[in-house]
VOBA-1610 file (N, C-alpha, C; in pm, whole numbers, padded with zeros to 5 digits, always signed):
BEGIN
Met+00179+02911+02921Met+00068+02922+03009Met+00025+02839+03093Arg+00028+02861+03226Arg-00007+02798+03368Arg-00135+02917+03416Tyr-00191+02797+03474Tyr-00293+02868+03552Tyr-00314+02779+03677Ile-00466+02847+03809Ile-00438+02767+03896Ile-00607+02682+03835Leu-00631+02555+03854Leu-00751+02462+03820Leu-00774+02405+03999Gly-00874+02384+04088Gly-00880+02328+04196Gly-00785+02324+04249Gly-00683+02421+04269Gly-00589+02419+04359Gly-00432+02340+04343Cys-00443+02280+04129Cys-00352+02255+04053Cys-00325+02328+03990Ile-00168+02334+03918Ile-00080+02396+03853Ile-00121+02345+03742Val-00166+02376+03629Val-00242+02350+03498Val-00147+02413+03376Asn-00071+02389+03293Asn+00011+02408+03191Asn-00080+02385+03072Glu-00141+02485+03011Glu-00201+02480+02880Glu-00156+02475+02773Leu-00045+02482+02786Leu+00114+02453+02632Leu+00109+02281+02641Tyr+00123+02239+02731Tyr+00110+02096+02726Tyr+00010+02028+02713Met-00116+02083+02804Met-00279+02059+02738Met-00302+02050+02617Trp-00257+02156+02491Trp-00314+02182+02392Trp-00209+02054+02308Ile-00075+02057+02363Ile+00032+01995+02234Ile-00030+01822+02278Gly-00064+01791+02380Gly-00108+01653+02377Gly-00241+01625+02312Ile-00328+01721+02341Ile-00465+01718+02238Ile-00429+01646+02087Thr-00347+01771+02074Thr-00305+01780+01892Thr-00244+01691+01837Leu-00170+01615+01912Leu-00055+01473+01893Leu-00159+01403+01875Leu-00266+01391+02012Leu-00364+01230+02023Leu-00468+01277+01888Val-00530+01389+01858Val-00619+01422+01741Val-00548+01374+01589Ile-00410+01427+01607Ile-00333+01380+01453Ile-00346+01242+01432Ala-00268+01166+01551Ala-00222+01043+01564Ala-00405+00957+01536Leu-00512+01007+01594Leu-00623+00923+01571Leu-00660+00934+01444Ile-00658+01027+01372Ile-00741+01049+01205Ile-00629+00970+01152Asp-00481+00990+01121Asp-00393+00884+01066Asp-00461+00749+01091Phe-00437+00704+01179Phe-00470+00575+01247Phe-00614+00514+01158Ile-00708+00597+01200Ile-00858+00555+01149Ile-00864+00576+01022Trp-00777+00676+00982Trp-00768+00666+00819Trp-00753+00564+00724Thr-00602+00518+00801Thr-00506+00423+00730Thr-00603+00282+00737Thr-00638+00247+00876Thr-00676+00117+00904Thr-00803+00057+00914Leu-00894+00208+00907Leu-01043+00141+00931Leu-01098+00179+00779Trp-01087+00337+00710Trp-01133+00388+00619Trp-01066+00342+00490Ile-01157+00208+00424Ile-01142+00126+00326Ile-01133+00235+00171Glu-01211+00278+00160Glu-01225+00370+00064Glu-01101+00525+00032Gly-01063+00570+00193Gly-00987+00636+00192Gly-00840+00625+00219Gly-00792+00486+00150Gly-00666+00479+00137Gly-00574+00490+00263Ala-00466+00580+00266Ala-00347+00590+00361Ala-00403+00724+00424Gly-00373+00783+00547Gly-00402+00885+00599Gly-00263+00977+00579Pro-00265+01112+00577Pro-00175+01202+00536Pro-00016+01159+00566Ile-00034+01135+00718Ile+00143+01086+00759Ile+00197+00965+00739Thr+00076+00879+00730Thr+00109+00765+00680Thr+00199+00719+00504Asn+00074+00820+00406Asn+00119+00843+00300Asn+00274+00905+00251Asn+00249+00999+00337Asn+00376+01101+00295Asn+00512+00983+00370Leu+00489+00918+00463Leu+00615+00851+00491Leu+00625+00773+00415Ala+00532+00715+00393Ala+00557+00562+00274Ala+00626+00648+00159Asn+00559+00709+00088Asn+00640+00768-00011Asn+00782+00791+00003Val+00799+00900+00091Val+00938+00979+00130Val+01044+00821+00157Thr+01002+00732+00264Thr+01061+00596+00263Thr+01110+00560+00158Trp+00985+00511+00042Trp+01033+00494-00099Trp+01155+00508-00179Arg+01142+00686-00158Arg+01227+00759-00253Arg+01376+00746-00192Val+01367+00744-00075Val+01464+00756-00015Val+01548+00617-00052Thr+01467+00516-00033Thr+01543+00327-00065Thr+01587+00364-00186Lys+01505+00448-00292Lys+01524+00427-00439Lys+01666+00501-00479Leu+01671+00576-00431Leu+01787+00676-00398Leu+01895+00586-00374Ile+01897+00556-00257Ile+02023+00503-00238Ile+02070+00323-00291Ser+01950+00262-00327Ser+01965+00147-00408Ser+02071+00093-00480Gly+02067+00234-00576Gly+02121+00273-00717Gly+02096+00117-00816Gly+01982+00080-00784Gly+01902-00005-00915Gly+01909-00144-00825Asn+01935-00167-00701Asn+01962-00299-00667Asn+01858-00316-00625Ser+01778-00462-00654Ser+01645-00493-00623Ser+01625-00516-00503Thr+01769-00607-00429Thr+01736-00625-00317Thr+01699-00519-00179Ile+01758-00433-00205Ile+01786-00322-00132Ile+01611-00271-00186Leu+01563-00243-00270Leu+01461-00158-00286Leu+01379-00292-00203Ser+01360-00389-00219Ser+01277-00476-00172Ser+01269-00465+00024Leu+01318-00374+00063Leu+01324-00359+00175Leu+01251-00216+00204Ala+01214-00144+00102Ala+01150-00018+00130Ala+01009-00055+00169Gly+00915-00102+00127Gly+00779-00156+00181Gly+00790-00196+00336Pro+00876-00312+00353Pro+00913-00369+00499Pro+00930-00270+00615Leu+01034-00132+00574Leu+01063-00037+00614Leu+00971+00038+00683Ala+00864+00090+00510Ala+00797+00176+00556Ala+00661+00156+00632Leu+00647+00034+00651Leu+00533-00059+00741Leu+00580-00030+00869Val+00731-00050+00927Val+00708-00050+01030Val+00736+00089+01104Met+00815+00153+01023Met+00813+00323+01024Met+00677+00391+01051Ile+00555+00341+00996Ile+00433+00404+00992Ile+00395+00362+01151Ile+00388+00218+01209Ile+00358+00171+01341Ile+00411+00217+01427Ile+00580+00282+01406Ile+00649+00317+01496Ile+00601+00498+01515Val+00570+00537+01424Val+00503+00709+01433Val+00389+00692+01470Trp+00279+00610+01470Trp+00167+00572+01529Trp+00162+00585+01713Val+00266+00469+01751Val+00307+00449+01878Val+00345+00579+01932Val+00430+00667+01887Val+00505+00821+01935Val+00452+00865+01913Leu+00296+00901+01846Leu+00215+01001+01869Leu+00136+01021+01950Phe+00073+00874+01980Phe-00017+00817+02103Phe+00055+00855+02254Trp+00192+00796+02255Trp+00260+00791+02340Trp+00270+00948+02446Ser+00344+01006+02292Ser+00362+01162+02335Ser+00248+01206+02335Gly+00127+01200+02294Gly+00022+01287+02334Gly-00021+01281+02488Trp-00039+01139+02506Trp-00102+01135+02633Trp+00024+01165+02722Thr+00149+01175+02706Thr+00246+01187+02816Thr+00214+01346+02857Phe+00192+01453+02736Phe+00193+01584+02780Phe+00021+01601+02840Val-00096+01508+02817Val-00195+01561+02852Val-00162+01570+03035Phe-00142+01416+03076Phe-00081+01411+03188Phe-00009+01504+03269Ala+00066+01524+03205Ala+00220+01640+03228Ala+00143+01809+03244Ser+00017+01786+03204Ser-00032+01906+03165Ser-00077+01982+03343Gln-00113+01884+03423Gln-00145+01916+03578Gln-00025+01893+03660Tyr+00003+01996+03729Tyr+00105+01914+03822Tyr+00032+01834+03933Gly+00085+01747+03964Gly+00010+01636+04045Gly-00093+01577+04021Ala-00086+01524+03868Ala-00208+01411+03826Ala-00144+01313+03874Leu-00006+01263+03837Leu+00030+01178+03889Leu+00153+01171+04019Phe+00145+01085+04100Phe+00211+01029+04221Phe+00296+00905+04231Asn+00427+00953+04276Asn+00514+00823+04286Asn+00466+00783+04417Thr+00449+00666+04436Thr+00369+00597+04562Thr+00533+00544+04628Glu+00640+00558+04579Glu+00775+00515+04629Glu+00818+00622+04732Asn+00789+00760+04698Asn+00796+00845+04751Asn+00770+00953+04787Gly+00601+00917+04754Gly+00488+01025+04773Gly+00511+01169+04725Leu+00581+01158+04625Leu+00567+01307+04557Leu+00548+01321+04443Pro+00490+01442+04399Pro+00411+01421+04248Pro+00522+01362+04111Ala+00449+01279+04049Ala+00556+01266+03939Ala+00593+01369+03853Asp+00746+01348+03814Asp+00831+01425+03713Asp+00784+01385+03598Phe+00851+01461+03479Phe+00825+01452+03352Phe+00873+01303+03305Met+00995+01254+03337Met+01019+01127+03305Met+00912+01006+03385Asp+00901+01041+03501Asp+00754+00931+03554Asp+00678+00937+03487His+00607+01066+03387His+00509+01033+03320His+00508+00981+03219Ile+00619+00996+03129Ile+00656+00908+03023Ile+00643+00773+03057Tyr+00708+00716+03173Tyr+00711+00611+03253Tyr+00530+00520+03229Phe+00485+00657+03310Phe+00308+00584+03315Phe+00289+00598+03204Thr+00247+00692+03106Thr+00154+00664+02980Thr+00213+00578+02894Gly+00334+00505+02919Gly+00371+00414+02853Gly+00334+00284+02873Tyr+00294+00255+02996Tyr+00312+00101+03051Tyr+00128+00104+03086Val+00052+00213+03041Val-00095+00252+03038Val-00112+00195+02891Phe-00041+00292+02806Phe-00070+00279+02661Phe-00048+00103+02624Phe+00057+00035+02682Phe+00057-00109+02585Phe-00003-00174+02745Thr-00074-00165+02819Thr-00167-00202+02873Thr-00080-00281+02979Leu+00039-00245+03035Leu+00066-00374+03125Leu+00054-00374+03290Gly-00083-00271+03307Gly-00086-00278+03418Gly-00053-00182+03506Asn-00064-00180+03630Asn-00039-00028+03713Asn+00106-00064+03746Gly+00218+00028+03810Gly+00328+00029+03841Gly+00334+00092+03951Glu+00422+00168+03992Glu+00432+00248+04136Glu+00405+00410+04105Ile+00389+00446+03977Ile+00301+00577+03954Ile+00177+00558+03920Val+00039+00638+04013Val-00059+00589+04002Val-00169+00755+03979Pro-00257+00747+03935Pro-00350+00907+03870Pro-00391+00916+04032Asn-00416+01056+04061Asn-00444+01116+04196Asn-00592+01190+04097Gly-00626+01159+04165Gly-00803+01185+04164Gly-00891+01093+04057Asn-00987+01134+04050Asn-01131+01049+03979Asn-01116+01083+03850Asn-01085+01236+03807Asn-01046+01260+03722Asn-00952+01222+03576Trp-00835+01195+03684Trp-00728+01137+03601Trp-00713+00978+03605Lys-00816+00929+03704Lys-00805+00776+03692Lys-00926+00746+03561Met-01017+00826+03525Met-01094+00822+03377Met-00970+00810+03284Met-00931+00935+03304Met-00810+00931+03168Met-00707+00846+03160Thr-00659+00750+03273Thr-00560+00664+03290Thr-00688+00557+03209Ile-00759+00548+03248Ile-00891+00424+03135Ile-00878+00471+03011Ile-00918+00539+02982Ile-00920+00621+02824Ile-00805+00591+02752Ala-00674+00630+02845Ala-00536+00560+02789Ala-00491+00441+02749Thr-00559+00379+02830Thr-00503+00225+02809Thr-00636+00178+02684Gly-00730+00220+02721Gly-00864+00216+02600Gly-00784+00251+02452Thr-00701+00360+02478Thr-00667+00390+02323Thr-00547+00284+02297Gly-00469+00247+02362Gly-00343+00177+02351Gly-00413+00025+02339Met-00499-00028+02361Met-00598-00184+02350Met-00666-00161+02144Phe-00727-00044+02187Phe-00757-00028+02018Phe-00662-00016+01887Ser-00574+00084+01939Ser-00431+00086+01795Ser-00350+00015+01806Ile-00318-00087+01919Ile-00283-00170+01879Ile-00276-00304+01829Thr-00475-00327+01862Thr-00506-00442+01792Thr-00519-00426+01625Phe-00557-00279+01626Phe-00568-00233+01510Phe-00451-00273+01404Ala-00343-00193+01472Ala-00222-00179+01408Ala-00201-00334+01352Val-00169-00427+01459Val-00166-00543+01415Val-00219-00586+01313Thr-00380-00590+01306Thr-00421-00645+01230Thr-00426-00593+01074Phe-00400-00448+01083Phe-00330-00396+00941Phe-00203-00432+00898Leu-00121-00449+00963Leu+00033-00555+00928Leu-00012-00638+00856Leu-00054-00716+00945Leu-00097-00854+00886Leu-00198-00858+00761Ser-00258-00777+00722Ser-00346-00758+00627Ser-00285-00721+00484Val-00165-00634+00525Val-00088-00552+00425Val+00017-00714+00373Leu+00047-00774+00510Leu+00154-00897+00443Leu+00079-00983+00381Glu-00024-00991+00396Glu-00118-01092+00342Glu-00158-01025+00174Ala-00173-00922+00183Ala-00207-00862+00019Ala-00096-00864-00052Val+00047-00838-00009Val+00162-00860-00044Val+00187-00983-00096Thr+00158-01120-00036Thr+00172-01229-00046Thr+00050-01257-00198Gln-00042-01216-00204Gln-00149-01236-00290Gln-00133-01174-00401Lys-00064-01053-00420Lys-00012-00988-00548Lys+00127-01055-00591Arg+00206-01129-00532Arg+00294-01192-00581Arg+00245-01320-00643Ala+00138-01387-00572Ala+00097-01467-00620Ala+00038-01480-00762Phe-00062-01354-00800Phe-00117-01318-00922Phe-00011-01279-01029Ala+00132-01257-00983Ala+00256-01244-01063Ala+00292-01360-01098Gln+00309-01422-01032Gln+00388-01588-01094Gln+00275-01662-01131Ser+00145-01649-01135Ser+00034-01714-01225Ser+00044-01644-01347Val+00086-01503-01388Val+00070-01469-01537Val+00196-01484-01566Ser+00297-01436-01508Ser+00466-01461-01540Ser+00454-01644-01584Gly+00402-01748-01498Gly+00408-01876-01596Gly+00377-01888-01718Ile+00276-01788-01768Ile+00203-01826-01948Ile+00331-01751-01998Gly+00366-01643-01972Gly+00442-01574-02072Gly+00533-01463-02032Lys+00614-01420-02041Lys+00698-01317-02005Lys+00632-01152-02066Ser+00595-01165-02181Ser+00521-01056-02222Ser+00407-01099-02283Gly+00316-00974-02308Gly+00174-01000-02372Gly+00199-01089-02482Ala+00263-01071-02583Ala+00294-01165-02731Ala+00338-01273-02676Asp+00393-01319-02580Asp+00456-01453-02587Asp+00320-01511-02486Ile+00219-01474-02423Ile+00120-01511-02339Ile+00014-01559-02443Val+00014-01494-02532Val-00081-01533-02648Val-00038-01639-02721Arg+00093-01665-02752Arg+00163-01736-02834Arg+00161-01892-02749Ser+00152-01848-02613Ser+00164-01989-02542Ser-00022-02034-02505Ala-00070-01930-02536Ala-00236-01983-02522Ala-00297-02038-02686Trp-00199-02028-02786Trp-00255-02072-02921Trp-00259-02243-02881Asn-00367-02310-02938Asn-00388-02454-02940Asn-00399-02533-03049Gly-00368-02410-03163Gly-00361-02501-03289Gly-00496-02447-03363Lys-00569-02398-03297Lys-00681-02362-03356Lys-00762-02234-03312Asp-00713-02198-03179Asp-00795-02078-03115Asp-00695-02052-03016Leu-00759-01932-02880Leu-00696-01901-02764Leu-00803-01922-02662His-00891-02039-02690His-00994-02049-02558His-00889-02126-02490Asn-00777-02150-02478Asn-00723-02184-02375Asn-00710-02117-02252Leu-00741-01971-02295Leu-00666-01859-02191Leu-00844-01891-02123Asp-00946-01915-02179Asp-01058-01871-02074Asp-01075-01901-01945Leu-01003-02025-01904Leu-01047-02052-01759Leu-00914-01964-01668Leu-00838-01922-01740Leu-00743-01820-01693Leu-00748-01706-01687Leu-00829-01654-01772Leu-00892-01503-01762Leu-00969-01493-01664Asn-01084-01586-01645Asn-01142-01577-01531Asn-01106-01566-01381Ser-01002-01654-01409Ser-00926-01636-01240Ser-00865-01504-01276Phe-00771-01492-01330Phe-00692-01349-01341Phe-00807-01232-01304Ser-00892-01216-01374Ser-01025-01135-01319Ser-01056-01115-01188Thr-01095-01221-01132Thr-01130-01223-00984Thr-00995-01167-00921Glu-00863-01212-00918Glu-00738-01182-00856Glu-00711-01040-00851Leu-00737-00971-00995Leu-00714-00864-01015Leu-00801-00772-00907Ser-00950-00775-00935Ser-01039-00692-00855Ser-00977-00728-00720Lys-00958-00818-00645Lys-00929-00810-00516Lys-00787-00737-00485Leu-00679-00769-00614Leu-00530-00688-00581Leu-00596-00487-00590Thr-00695-00492-00692Thr-00703-00337-00697Thr-00750-00282-00566Ala-00867-00383-00526Ala-00933-00328-00381Ala-00833-00304-00250Gln-00746-00393-00248Gln-00630-00434-00224Gln-00522-00298-00183His-00526-00284-00326His-00405-00138-00346His-00497+00012-00316Lys-00621+00008-00329Lys-00667+00120-00266Lys-00693+00108-00113Ala-00699+00008-00062Ala-00718+00018+00100Ala-00607+00025+00143Tyr-00463-00040+00105Tyr-00340-00027+00140Tyr-00267+00009+00025Pro-00248+00156+00036Pro-00165+00214-00066Pro+00003+00185-00094Ile+00058+00124+00062Ile+00190+00127+00089Ile+00193+00003-00006Leu+00143-00068-00048Leu+00149-00205-00151Leu+00241-00116-00284His+00198-00046-00303His+00261+00020-00432His+00433+00042-00415His+00497+00026-00282His+00608+00041-00285His+00691-00131-00139Tyr+00613-00211-00212Tyr+00667-00339-00188Tyr+00710-00387-00335His+00833-00384-00330His+00943-00404-00469His+00988-00587-00482Ser+00957-00654-00536Ser+00969-00775-00564Ser+01151-00832-00608Ile+01202-00876-00550Ile+01347-00898-00640Ile+01348-00950-00740Asn+01246-01061-00763Asn+01207-01132-00871Asn+01135-01102-00994Ala+01119-01058-01090Ala+01057-00938-01195Ala+00908-01091-01203Gln+00953-01212-01212Gln+00807-01294-01226Gln+00704-01277-01092Thr+00774-01217-00953Thr+00665-01245-00881Thr+00629-01053-00851Glu+00656-00990-00928Glu+00617-00848-00932Glu+00496-00835-01001Gly+00406-00760-00917Gly+00259-00729-00946Gly+00219-00642-01074Val+00322-00545-01078Val+00279-00427-01159Val+00350-00469-01305Val+00463-00570-01307Val+00486-00665-01406Val+00380-00721-01474Ala+00327-00822-01393Ala+00228-00842-01435Ala+00126-00854-01503Val+00052-00713-01451Val-00043-00625-01431Val-00029-00595-01597Ala+00113-00551-01662Ala+00130-00470-01771Ala+00127-00558-01896Ala+00234-00701-01837Ala+00200-00760-01925Ala+00059-00883-02009Leu-00010-00884-01887Leu-00132-00897-01920Leu-00245-00819-02007Asp-00218-00673-01977Asp-00266-00577-02048Asp-00203-00581-02167Glu-00102-00592-02191Glu-00038-00614-02356Glu-00098-00746-02404Ala-00105-00850-02366Ala-00162-00966-02388Ala-00284-00954-02486Ile-00382-00895-02378Ile-00525-00813-02444Ile-00518-00736-02539Thr-00416-00632-02544Thr-00420-00530-02653Thr-00380-00636-02779Val-00309-00716-02751Val-00255-00769-02874Val-00387-00870-02942Ile-00464-00926-02873Ile-00539-00993-02882Ile-00665-00899-02968Tyr-00687-00848-02912Tyr-00767-00705-02955Tyr-00756-00686-03116His-00613-00623-03118His-00574-00573-03252His-00488-00653-03309Ser-00437-00730-03318Ser-00378-00828-03414Ser-00435-00972-03458Val-00539-01029-03382Val-00582-01174-03388Val-00714-01125-03469Pro-00752-01202-03534Pro-00910-01177-03591Pro-00993-01236-03481Lys-01090-01175-03466Lys-01214-01223-03366Lys-01251-01347-03330Arg-01254-01442-03459Arg-01323-01567-03452Arg-01207-01671-03362Tyr-01059-01602-03362Tyr-00978-01695-03267Tyr-00961-01628-03138Trp-01052-01536-03105Trp-01024-01500-02983Trp-01120-01583-02849Pro-01020-01599-02759Pro-01084-01657-02628Pro-01246-01585-02567Asn-01284-01572-02483Asn-01425-01566-02444Asn-01421-01380-02429Ala-01494-01341-02534Ala-01482-01193-02540Ala-01537-01113-02407Leu-01629-01159-02356Leu-01687-01123-02215Leu-01560-01121-02093Leu-01523-01235-02103Leu-01374-01240-02019Leu-01274-01134-02015Leu-01239-01091-02170Leu-01125-01001-02203Leu-01193-00881-02106Lys-01307-00855-02207Lys-01339-00726-02147Lys-01325-00688-02005Glu-01387-00823-01933Glu-01404-00815-01781Glu-01240-00723-01700Asn-01139-00858-01795Asn-00992-00784-01790Asn-00945-00674-01793Arg-00983-00616-01880Arg-00954-00476-01957Arg-00999-00384-01821Ser-01128-00438-01775Ser-01236-00322-01702Ser-01138-00336-01552Ser-01083-00461-01528Ser-01002-00471-01381Ser-00899-00381-01350Ile-00827-00389-01493Ile-00674-00321-01535Ile-00742-00163-01533Asp-00807-00137-01569Asp-00877+00023-01548Asp-00907+00044-01419Asp-00966-00006-01344Asp-00991-00010-01205Asp-00854-00009-01129Tyr-00739-00097-01181Tyr-00606-00071-01081Tyr-00544+00041-01136Leu-00571+00071-01259Leu-00485+00228-01315Leu-00508+00339-01207Gln-00657+00308-01169Gln-00727+00417-01102Gln-00675+00427-00961Thr-00613+00340-00916Thr-00565+00350-00788Thr-00409+00420-00795Leu-00354+00491-00897Leu-00281+00545-00899Leu-00311+00691-00851His-00440+00723-00890His-00477+00893-00920His-00435+00931-00729Gly-00380+01026-00708Gly-00345+01083-00603Gly-00263+01022-00550Thr-00199+00939-00609Thr-00035+00889-00567Thr+00075+01005-00640His+00173+00968-00620His+00314+01047-00659His+00368+01000-00814Ile+00248+00851-00839Ile+00311+00803-00959Ile+00240+00862-01083Gly+00319+00883-01158Gly+00286+00955-01279Gly+00297+00889-01445Ser+00269+00911-01528Ser+00285+00839-01692Ser+00423+00860-01678Ala+00491+00751-01798Ala+00596+00840-01853Ala+00583+00909-01927Lys+00703+00953-01973Lys+00717+01039-02091Lys+00698+01011-02230Glu+00795+00849-02236Glu+00790+00786-02358Glu+00665+00686-02372Glu+00681+00640-02465Glu+00628+00505-02507Glu+00669+00400-02476Pro+00599+00266-02407Pro+00670+00130-02434Pro+00675+00066-02591Pro+00783-00016-02627Pro+00817-00068-02730Pro+00654-00165-02784Ile+00654-00152-02866Ile+00512-00219-02932Ile+00548-00370-02941Pro+00451-00421-02941Pro+00462-00595-02920Pro+00523-00635-03058Asp+00576-00726-03057Asp+00630-00803-03176Asp+00529-00921-03215Ile+00442-00895-03320Ile+00372-00983-03358Ile+00405-01077-03461Ala+00542-01068-03464Ala+00579-01170-03587Ala+00626-01291-03514Leu+00584-01308-03338Leu+00630-01418-03288Leu+00505-01512-03291Leu+00347-01422-03319Leu+00252-01486-03326Leu+00231-01575-03459Ser+00327-01496-03564Ser+00317-01558-03735Ser+00378-01671-03705Glu+00474-01695-03654Glu+00550-01778-03647Glu+00537-01920-03541Ala+00436-01881-03442Ala+00354-01970-03409Ala+00244-02036-03450Gly+00220-02012-03605Gly+00097-02010-03661Gly-00044-01950-03623Ile-00018-01809-03568Ile-00162-01757-03498Ile-00191-01675-03650Pro-00297-01680-03666Pro-00328-01586-03809Pro-00343-01402-03725Val-00294-01352-03815Val-00249-01171-03772Val-00322-01088-03870Asn-00353-00978-03782Asn-00391-00862-03894Asn-00240-00827-03935Glu-00249-00728-04053Glu-00120-00641-04081Glu-00087-00524-03985Lys+00072-00582-03962Lys+00136-00513-03889Lys+00110-00355-03868Gln+00124-00298-03987Gln+00095-00146-03990Gln-00052-00119-03914Glu-00160-00180-03949Glu-00273-00168-03882Glu-00284-00190-03750Phe-00213-00311-03706Phe-00175-00331-03530Phe-00082-00210-03486Glu+00023-00188-03543Glu+00078-00041-03503Glu+00001+00081-03477Ser-00084+00093-03566Ser-00164+00189-03553Ser-00249+00255-03450Ala-00308+00082-03418Ala-00417+00086-03308Ala-00335+00074-03164Val-00237+00046-03162Val-00149+00050-03043Val-00128+00200-02973Lys-00042+00257-03141Lys-00076+00396-03087Lys-00159+00494-03031Gln-00270+00457-03066Gln-00410+00451-02983Gln-00436+00470-02859Leu-00350+00344-02788Leu-00345+00347-02665Leu-00241+00363-02583Ser-00193+00503-02659Ser-00043+00543-02594Ser-00071+00593-02444Asp-00166+00664-02398Asp-00162+00708-02284Asp-00221+00590-02172Arg-00275+00491-02225Arg-00291+00399-02124Arg-00137+00325-02128Arg-00085+00349-02203Arg+00089+00225-02221Arg+00163+00293-02133Lys+00190+00454-02136Lys+00246+00545-02075Lys+00228+00517-01929Gln+00069+00530-01888Gln+00072+00511-01755Gln+00101+00379-01692Leu+00097+00284-01770Leu+00173+00126-01742Leu+00313+00161-01707Leu+00356+00193-01790Leu+00493+00197-01799Leu+00499+00313-01659Gly+00494+00395-01678Gly+00545+00493-01543Gly+00500+00432-01419Leu+00399+00357-01389Leu+00411+00238-01263Leu+00512+00186-01272Leu+00566+00079-01371Leu+00701+00030-01409Leu+00798+00105-01295Lys+00835+00238-01386Lys+00974+00274-01396Lys+00959+00326-01229Asp+00832+00365-01172Asp+00832+00422-01040Asp+00865+00267-00939Asn+00834+00169-01007Asn+00874+00049-00877Asn+01038+00014-00954Asp+01089+00083-01028Asp+01222+00024-01084Asp+01169-00135-01174Ser+01078-00111-01195Ser+01097-00282-01302Ser+01101-00189-01445Lys+01159-00360-01507Lys+01139-00327-01666Lys+01003-00373-01734Trp+00995-00300-01894Trp+00856-00347-01918Trp+00885-00515-01949Pro+00764-00520-01965Pro+00746-00721-01998Pro+00858-00762-02126Gly+00902-00844-02080Gly+00978-00874-02239Gly+01154-00818-02241Glu+01142-00703-02164Glu+01250-00628-02220Glu+01369-00713-02133
//
């Protein structure tokens, strides 16, 4: 629909398309980069999930290909933001005939000129041969430039924050896998011949790192799609191994041999919070249970253990929790610790 405003032709359809694109872009952008408790915006979240599923489908289980999913999703998210803002401002400026003029020929800008103008304004490259016509469009140019500075600055900050979180996730995984590959293996490594107090300092460190990791997953759900080629640096495998180690200690080792009980509880709680980040994502629990830890390994290392039947019965009561962990590993295309 076109109508005359102040002697100029206004295309209402272009105006509404432009405003809609800008609103969509702004909501998703602010939701993802500034709203820490909100996680990812709808466009960002769906794009990351689709990228992960497609990559997982074509990878055929190849870890190298899967490791590209996170970086690819991150780049695509930023590209989509740029395209939405750029397209939105292009339609807004193109909604009024004569809003922009080409100084080289003195004629009103055509649609390609509008794309060019909004591009260099959005990326704050300065004025070119296309200039706004009238005070209103000069003000709109300033707003468009401000939008560009705002979005590009925070997009770069978001990108760096995600990459830092990925590095910290892999550092945490390496710390855990350095002790043992499975829950029982971690407990066996911690035995000093008398008790498990060798774990005290490590549990204190793990709790802090897990709390930070959980906060980062809530703020940047795209972290779920960063797959590591090496299982020893895969965060979800480390979380599962640590949780299994705590399960083994709680239900197979007599209490007098435990490490600091408060630290055990704190780590268990931190893992609970980590699992809460799965709510609202596409990741669900596995249908089957993971294998029960082999506490015979502990007996072989001289660690006093409870009856096997008693231990297995206690582990069965944690079925939902362990299925949730296994579902997280399956989505990440990772194997259960120790397999």
